[in-house]
N, C-alpha and C positions, 0 to 999 in steps of 0.2 A: 445356352443361357444368354450369351452376348447378343444373339439374334433376337431373342425374346425382348431383352432390354431395349435394343435398337427399335424394334417394332412398337414398343410402348412409347418411346420418345417420339417417334413419327406420328403416332396417333394423337398424343398430347399436343404436338406442334400443329397438326392439322385442325384439331379442335380449337386451338387458340386462334388460328387463322379464320376459321368460320365465325368465331365469336367476335373477332375484331373487324373483319371486312363485311360490309353490307352495302347493297345497292337498293335503295328504296325499301329498307327493312327486309331484304331478301338477298341471299348470297347466290350470285349467278355465275355458273361456269361458262366457258366459251360456247358450248353447245346450247345452253339455255339462252344466252344472249342472241345467238343466231335464230333460235326458235321465236324469241320475242320480235325480232326484226322481220321474220317471215310473216307475221300477222299484218304488216303494213306494206312490205316491199316484196314484189314478186321477182324471183330469180336473183342474179348477181351474187351467187354463193361465195365466190372468191373474195369479193369486196367485204361481204359480211364477215367472213372468216378472219380477214385481216384486221378489221376494226374490233372484233371480239377479242382477238389475241392482244391487241394494243390496250384495250380496256382492262383485261385480266392482268396484264403485266403491271399496270399502274397499281392495282390492288395488291399484287405480290410485292411490289417495291415497298409498300407501307410496312411490310413485316420483315424486311431485310434489316440486318444490324445497322446501327447508326453510322458506323464508319464507312459503310459501303453504299448506304441508301442514296446519298447525294451524287454518287458517281454513276448511278444508273439513269441514263437519259431516255426519254420517250422515243419510240420508233415512229417518226412522223410519216404520213402516208400521202401519196399522190394518186388520185383516182383519174383514170384516163377513159373517156367515153363521150359519146354524143349527148346532146341535151335531152332531158326528159327520161333518162333511164334509171334514175334513183340516187344519184350521187349526193345531192343535198339532203334528201329524205333520210338516207342512211346515217349521215352525221347528226341530223337533228334528233332522230329517234334514239341514237346512241346516247346523246347528252341527256335526254329525258330518262332513259334507263338508269343512267349513272347519277341522276339528280345533280348534275354538274353545271357550273356556269357555262353558257354557250353563246357564241356570237358568230354570225355569218357576215362576211365582208366580201366585196368584189375587188379583186386586185386592180382592175382597170380604173377604179375610182382614185387610186393613190397616185401621187406625183413625187418626183424626187425633191428632196429638201432644197428650198430656194425657188421652186416653182409654185404657182398658185394652185391650191388643192389640198386634199387631206394628206397628212403625213402618216406613215405606217404605224407609229406608236399609238395612234388614236384607236386601233383595234383593241389594244390592251386596256385603254381607259374605258372603252365601251364594255369590255368584258368585266372589268371591276365594278362598274355601275350596275351591270346585270347581277353580279354576285351579291352586292349590297342589298339590292331590292329583293333578291331571293331569300337571303338570310333574315332580312327584316320581316318579310311576310311569314317566314317560319316562326320567328320569335313572337310575332303578333298573334298567331294562332295559338301558341302556347299560353299566352296570358289573356286570351279573349274572354274566357269564362270569368276570370277575376275582374276584367275591365267591365263586363256586363253588370256584375254585382255592384261595383263602385259607381257606375253610371246610374243605376237604380237608386242608390243611396243619395246621390246628388239631386236626382229628380224629386225624391221625397223631401229633401231639404227645401227645394223651391216650392213645392206644392204645400208643404206643411212646415212653414218656418217656426222655429222654436219660440213659444211665447209662454209667459207664466200662466199656470192653471188658474181658473176662475176662483176667486176668494183667497188666493195665496199672496196677495199684496201685504205689505208691512202694516200691521195694525197696532204697533207699539204705543202710538199716541192715544189709542182708544182703550186698549185693554191691558197695556203694560207688556212687559217682556214675557215671550212664550217659553215654555219648558222645552228642553232638548227633545223629549219624546214627541211633543206636538210638532216641532219643526221636522223631525224625522218622518213623522206620519204624513205631513203635507208633501214632503219631497218624494216619498215613495208613491203617494197617490198621483202626483203630477207625472212622475216617470211612467207609471202604469197606464195613465190616460194617453200620454204621448206614444207609448209603445203600441197600444191597442189601435190608435188612429193610424199609425204608420203601417201596421199589419193589414188593416182594411184597405188603405190606399194602395199598398203594394199588390194586394190581390186584384184590385181593379186595374192597375197598370198592366199586370201580366195577362189579364183576361182580354186585353185589347179594346176595352170599351172606351178608353180615353184618348185614343190615338189622334183624333182630329181636334182635340182641345188645344187652344193656344195658350202659351205661357211666355213670360218675359224672362230672358236669361242673359247672363254675361258670358261672352265668348272671347277667347284670345284671338286677336286679329293678326294678320301677317305684318311683320315689321318692315317688309320691303316696300318702300315707297315707289321704287322703280328699279329696273334692272340696269346695272352699270355695265357698259360695254367696254371691253379691254381689247385694244388692237395690238396685233403682233403675231409672232409665230404661234401655231396652235398649242405646242407644248407649254409655252409660257402662259398662254391664256388659261390653260387648265390649272396650272399651279396658282396663278393669281386669283382665278375664280374660286379655287378651294380655300385660299387664305381669306378672301372677302366673305365667303359663306361662313367660315368659322367665326369671323369677327361679328357678322350680323347675327349669328345664332346666340352670341353672348349678350346681345342687347336685350333689355326687358321688352316683352311683347305687350302691345297695347291691348286693353280690354274694351270691348264695346257691347252695348246691350242690343238684343234683337228679340223680336216676337216671332216665335216659331211654334209649329205644332209639336205635340209630345213625341210623335213618331220621328220627326226631324231632330228634336232635341236629344232623343236617345242615341241616334247615330252619331251626332256631333260629340256628345259626352263620352261615348264609347271610344271614339277616335282619340279624344284628348287623354283619356285614361290609358289607352294602349301606348301612346307616345310617352307618357310618364313612366310606365312600367318597363318599356323596352330600353335597355342600355345601349345607346347607339355606338359608344366606344367599343363595347364588346362585339356588336354587330359588325362594325368595320374590320375589327381584328380577325374575326372568324371568316368574313368574306374574302379578305386578302389571302388568308391561308387556303381557302377553297380555290381561289384562282391559281395560286402557286402550285397546289397539289393536284387539282383535278380539273382545271379549266380546259375548255376545248375551243379552238378557233378554226373555223371553216373558211378557207380562202378560195373563193370561186373565181373562175376565169383567169387562172394563173397563166394560161397559155397566151393571154393578151399582152403580158409584159415580157414574153419570151421573143426576142428578135430573131427571125429566121436568118440563117447564115446564107446571105445572098451575095456577099462580097461587095456590098455597097460602100464600104469604108466607114461605117458607123456614123452616118450623118442623119439629121432629121430626128423624128420622134424616137428612133431606136436608142439614142443616147439617154433620153429620159427613162425609157423602159429599163435599160440596164441600171440606171441610177436607182429606180424603185427596187430592183432586185438586191442591189447592194445595201440599200436602207433596210430591206426586209431581213437580210442575212443575220445581223446581230440580234434581232428580236427572236427569230427562230432558233438561233444558236444558244441564246441565253444571255439576258442583260437585265439591267434595272431600268424600269420605266416610271417616270414621275406621273402620278395621278393626283386628283384632289383628295384621295383617301390615303395618300402616302406612297412610298416607293413599292413597286411590285416587281418581283423577280420572275422572269419568264423561262427559267431553265427547264422546268418540268411541265410546262403547258404543252398539251398535245395539239399539234397543227395538222389539219387535214386539208390538203389542197386538191383542187379538181380543175379539169379543163377538157375541152373537146379535142384540142391539138389537131385541128384540121389543116392549118397552115404550118404552124411551128411544131416542133417536136420537143419532148422533155429534155433531149440532149442540147436544145438551143438555150436552155437556162444556163446561167453562169455555173461553172463547176462547183464552186463553194456552196451554192444554194442546192444544187442537185444532191450533194453529199448530206445535206440536212434533211432530205426526204428519202431515206433508204428503202422504204417499202413502196412498190409500185403495183397497182392492180388495174387491170383493164376490164371495163364494164362492157357487156355485149349489147348489140342492138336488140330491141324487143321484137319478138316474132308474133304471128297471129295468135298462137296459143297463149303467149304471155299476155296479150291484150285481153283475151277471154278471162284469164285468171284475175287480171287487174280489175276487171269489171265486176267480178263475183266474189272473190275470196277475201281481200283485206277487210279489216274492221271498218275502214272509212271508204269502202268502195263507192264509186260514183253512183251506181244504181241504188245502193242503200241510201245515199244522200238525197237523191231525187225522190225516192219513196217517202223519206221522212219529211221533206219539204211539202209534198203534196198532201200528206196526211194531215198537215195543219189546216188544209182547206176541206177536210173530210172527203178526200178523194183517195181511193186505193189504187195504186199504180202497180201493174204487174208486167214483167217481161218474160216472154217465152224463151226457152233455151235456144231455139233457132234464131230468134231476133238478136240475142246477145252474140251468137256466133257470127251473124251477119255484120253487126257493129264492129267486132274484132277484125273481120276480113276487110271491111272498108277502111278502117284505121291503118291497117298494114299496107293496103294498096296506095292510099294517098301519101303515106310516108315514103313509099318507094318512088312514086311518080313526081312528087313535088319536093318539099323540104322535109327532112326527117327530124321531127321535133319530139319523138318518143311518145311517152304516155300523155303528154299534153294534148296530143291530137284527139284523144278521147273526149276532152272537155269541149272542144269545138264541135265535134260530131254530135255529142249529146245535146248541146245547146241548139244546134240546127234541127235536130230531130224533134225536140220537145218545145221549140220556141212558140209555135202557134197554140199548143196546148196550155203552156204556162201563161200565155197572154189571156186566153179566154176562160180559164178555170173559174175565176171569182164569179162570173155572171152565168155561165152555161153548164158547168160540169160538177157542181157541188153534189155531195152525197152519191157519188157514182164509183164504179169500178172500171178502170180503163186498162185494157190489155194491149201491150205493144208486141206485135208479132212481126214475122219476117217480111210480110207483104207491106206493112206500114213503113218499116225501115227502108225497104227498097224503093217505095213510092216517094218518100221524103228526100232520100239522098242520092237516088240513081242519076238524076240530071246533073248534080254537082260533080259526081265522079266522072261522068262522061265528058264533061267540058273541063279539060285540064286547066285552061287559062282561068276559068271562073273559080275553080277549086283553089287556086293560089290565093285568091282574095277572100273567099268565104271560109275555107277550111285552113 
């Protein structure tokens, strides 16, 4: 009996989790997350598994009891691997799956506080701006239908200004005072006439027959006469910028008259109505909560701020690199960052770092920062078979992209399987003999292969079917492969 009760409790708990947690209106398990990533990224299963677990743990944390929820910290991840193997794409696709605010930054762009350059807190400010835009767009979509209806009403008011119906002027001097029944009859008639006219005009508006007609309308203009520049540390600039924006938003906006087409007027009026319907205070509050609970920051090139242990005594640029690491530490560890939307806590933001680590090693990072990235995954070099899959399997595969581009010119492009195999082989060879840039090599190879075709298509090849076979690939690219020095420049 006890086991049955326990089973029932577990089922209820699992049902509550499923009802509460959702990613894009769908509850995804780690296996499902990996399956979604597989549609865009070939291989790198270890990295996919790590980010899937990290994402699932964030969802699990939301269902933990309140007294323990704040104690559960995200397991930040370092991805180690050469360029072009899918590190950035994994993080970007993960953020899209989670409908989470996402920002990608390059660690090499940051400088230690006191130096000229971006400070590390700017990544959280950028993330918050991204979240505000995301939530505002979501809220705008929710009220769009209502905004369209209100915009139509305003258009009707412009096209059919309310005027007294014919014969309804005051004739007391001529015939004396009218009876209430007569007054009521005139009012009802006037209302019926106006309603009928608006219905006919609304029908014409919706049919699209009046889109090019010009009307004069009053629009709210921007009250910003010019942008005020505030000089100082970037953090102070953000705070002062936010204060100035709040002050400016409280000022009455100027109204100005413009002549526009009905099509333009409809868009402008819809935008105005959306702005009125969306509560920006609620948007900012929800956006900050999104950042704090589900924000993802991808820090690329983190190996560039790791100083190799060469025994040089810590002189030169290495001092600044270590300074950036120490500035980065409190952000990753959890702190409050001032943004123009208010204070944002970074305790539960997920940080995913990546780097090639050709020169430096992860152990060259300061120990405190290493401890804040407990999960390390190594991404493997891409093989010839991987290149073949990248060209054919993903939803956004390069071959599919080129086919879609040429279809706009009424040209059907087709690749034989042997040609695709040859392209994959060439990409692998060039990566081995020159610089290994991973899947990005496919972009340069495809560009060189189809350059002449893409140039001549508008005049010479319309309404045709073009087949790319192995012989064409070999003919176009064989000379480049043979000359290693030339391949360094072209490919």
